[in-house]
C-alpha positions as CSV (number, residue, x, y, z in Angstrom):
1,M,-28.9,147.4,164.0
2,G,-28.9,149.1,160.6
3,H,-26.9,148.0,157.7
4,H,-24.6,151.1,157.7
5,T,-24.0,150.7,161.4
6,K,-23.0,147.1,161.0
7,I,-20.5,148.0,158.2
8,I,-19.0,150.8,160.3
9,L,-18.6,148.5,163.3
10,Q,-17.0,145.7,161.1
11,G,-14.7,148.2,159.5
12,G,-13.7,149.7,162.8
13,G,-13.1,146.2,164.3
14,L,-10.9,145.3,161.3
15,I,-8.9,148.6,161.6
16,A,-8.5,147.9,165.4
17,I,-7.2,144.4,164.8
18,I,-4.8,145.6,162.1
19,I,-3.5,148.3,164.5
20,I,-3.1,145.7,167.3
21,A,-1.3,143.3,164.9
22,F,1.2,146.0,163.9
23,S,1.6,147.1,167.6
24,L,2.3,143.5,168.6
25,A,4.9,143.3,165.8
26,G,6.6,146.4,167.3
27,V,6.4,144.9,170.8
28,A,7.7,141.6,169.5
29,S,10.8,143.2,168.1
30,D,11.5,144.7,171.6
31,N,10.1,142.1,173.9
32,E,11.7,138.7,174.1
33,S,8.8,137.1,176.0
34,V,6.2,138.0,173.3
35,R,8.5,136.8,170.6
36,T,9.0,133.5,172.5
37,I,5.2,133.0,172.8
38,V,4.6,133.6,169.1
39,S,7.6,131.5,168.1
40,S,6.4,128.6,170.3
41,Y,3.2,128.4,168.1
42,G,5.2,129.1,164.9
43,Y,3.9,127.9,161.6
44,I,1.2,125.8,163.2
45,G,-0.2,128.9,164.8
46,A,0.0,130.8,161.5
47,F,-1.8,127.9,159.8
48,I,-4.6,127.8,162.4
49,I,-5.0,131.6,162.2
50,S,-5.2,131.4,158.5
51,I,-7.9,128.7,158.5
52,F,-10.1,130.9,160.8
53,S,-9.4,134.0,158.8
54,G,-10.2,132.0,155.6
55,F,-13.8,132.0,156.6
56,N,-13.9,135.6,155.6
57,L,-17.7,135.8,155.9
58,L,-17.4,134.9,159.6
59,V,-14.0,136.4,160.5
60,P,-13.1,139.2,158.1
61,I,-9.4,139.4,159.2
62,P,-6.8,138.4,156.7
63,A,-4.2,136.1,158.4
64,V,-1.5,137.9,156.4
65,T,-2.2,141.0,158.5
66,F,-0.3,139.3,161.3
67,M,2.8,138.9,159.0
68,P,4.8,141.6,160.7
69,L,4.3,139.8,164.0
70,F,5.3,136.5,162.5
71,I,8.4,138.0,160.9
72,E,9.5,139.9,163.9
73,S,9.0,136.7,166.0
74,G,11.4,134.8,163.8
75,L,9.3,133.1,161.2
76,L,10.6,133.1,157.7
77,F,8.7,135.0,154.9
78,W,8.3,132.2,152.3
79,P,7.3,129.4,154.7
80,A,4.9,131.7,156.4
81,I,3.3,132.7,153.1
82,L,3.0,129.1,152.1
83,V,1.4,128.1,155.5
84,I,-1.0,131.0,155.3
85,T,-1.9,130.2,151.7
86,L,-2.6,126.5,152.6
87,G,-4.8,127.5,155.6
88,V,-6.9,130.0,153.7
89,T,-7.3,127.5,150.8
90,L,-8.4,124.8,153.3
91,A,-11.1,127.2,154.6
92,D,-12.2,127.9,151.0
93,T,-12.4,124.2,150.3
94,L,-14.4,123.5,153.5
95,A,-16.8,126.3,152.5
96,S,-17.3,124.7,149.1
97,V,-17.8,121.3,150.5
98,L,-20.4,122.6,153.0
99,A,-22.1,124.4,150.1
100,L,-22.3,121.1,148.2
101,V,-23.6,119.2,151.2
102,S,-26.3,121.8,151.8
103,K,-27.0,122.8,148.1
104,K,-30.7,123.1,148.5
105,I,-30.4,125.4,151.5
106,A,-27.5,127.4,149.9
107,T,-29.4,127.8,146.6
108,K,-32.6,129.1,148.2
109,A,-30.9,131.2,150.9
110,S,-28.3,133.0,148.8
111,F,-28.8,133.6,145.1
112,G,-31.7,131.4,143.9
113,E,-31.7,128.6,141.4
114,E,-31.7,130.9,138.4
115,V,-28.2,132.3,139.2
116,F,-26.7,128.9,139.5
117,K,-28.3,127.9,136.2
118,K,-26.6,130.9,134.5
119,F,-23.3,130.0,136.1
120,H,-23.6,126.5,134.8
121,Q,-24.6,127.6,131.3
122,F,-21.7,130.1,131.2
123,G,-19.3,127.3,132.3
124,E,-20.6,125.0,129.6
125,R,-20.3,127.6,126.9
126,Y,-16.8,128.8,128.0
127,P,-15.3,126.0,130.0
128,R,-12.0,127.7,131.0
129,A,-13.5,131.2,131.6
130,P,-14.7,130.5,135.1
131,L,-11.2,129.3,136.1
132,F,-9.5,132.4,134.8
133,I,-12.1,134.7,136.4
134,L,-11.7,132.8,139.7
135,F,-7.9,133.0,139.5
136,F,-7.9,136.8,139.0
137,Y,-10.6,137.2,141.6
138,A,-8.5,135.2,144.2
139,C,-5.4,137.1,143.3
140,F,-6.6,140.7,143.3
141,V,-10.1,141.1,144.8
142,P,-10.0,141.8,148.5
143,L,-13.3,140.0,149.1
144,P,-14.0,136.5,150.3
145,N,-13.3,133.8,147.6
146,E,-16.4,132.1,148.7
147,L,-18.5,134.7,146.9
148,L,-17.4,133.3,143.6
149,L,-16.2,129.8,144.6
150,V,-19.4,128.6,146.2
151,P,-21.6,129.5,143.2
152,L,-19.1,127.9,140.8
153,T,-19.0,124.8,143.0
154,L,-22.8,124.6,143.1
155,A,-22.9,125.1,139.4
156,R,-21.1,121.8,139.1
157,H,-17.6,123.0,138.1
158,P,-15.0,120.4,139.1
159,L,-14.0,121.1,142.7
160,K,-10.5,119.9,142.2
161,Q,-9.9,122.4,139.4
162,L,-11.5,125.2,141.4
163,I,-9.4,124.5,144.5
164,L,-6.2,124.4,142.5
165,V,-7.0,127.7,140.9
166,V,-7.9,129.2,144.3
167,L,-4.7,127.8,145.8
168,I,-2.5,129.5,143.2
169,G,-4.6,132.7,143.4
170,N,-4.4,132.7,147.2
171,F,-0.6,132.3,147.1
172,V,-0.3,135.4,144.7
173,H,-2.7,137.4,146.9
174,Q,-1.0,136.5,150.2
175,F,2.5,137.3,148.7
176,L,1.4,140.7,147.3
177,Y,-0.5,141.6,150.5
178,A,2.4,140.6,152.7
179,K,5.0,142.4,150.7
180,G,2.9,145.6,150.7
181,V,2.2,145.4,154.5
182,L,5.8,144.6,155.3
183,S,7.2,147.3,153.1
184,V,5.0,149.9,154.6
185,F,6.5,149.1,158.0
186,N,10.0,148.6,156.6
187,I,10.3,145.1,158.0
188,L,11.7,143.4,154.9
């Protein structure tokens, strides 16, 4: 399968899932049994969905896409945003820890040792710059956080600092995305 075909299929799959999520949100508002099923899983279901969606490289579906369904099923906006943020951040953390555990494999398979050396040198010269870049990336870039987080982790930046920055960035990102999605469908 060619690279362009793969991108088209992934994009089409994402669009289909978004359409299904919004359709389910509409059905949930009119169908008590669907609302009951979603409500029975509640915030735990949102958390689990967000963990799986947090592995963006494997499942490129933002958990916040399901926000209309969550809202229409009775979940509250702020707790749902918080739960989704925690789940996505947990996935980011797990990806970073896996990268640390398999550093030799990750280094050779992805970017090469030279890229990690440059990341490390940049971090030594400008210690706070990677944190600011990661924060804005997590807030506003609609790509997996792992693309920046894993190289920074492997370049020996303190994982606790990186995860705190990603947590705050994920919260801002989820909030902005959810407000945008929900306002398009006049749910809030």
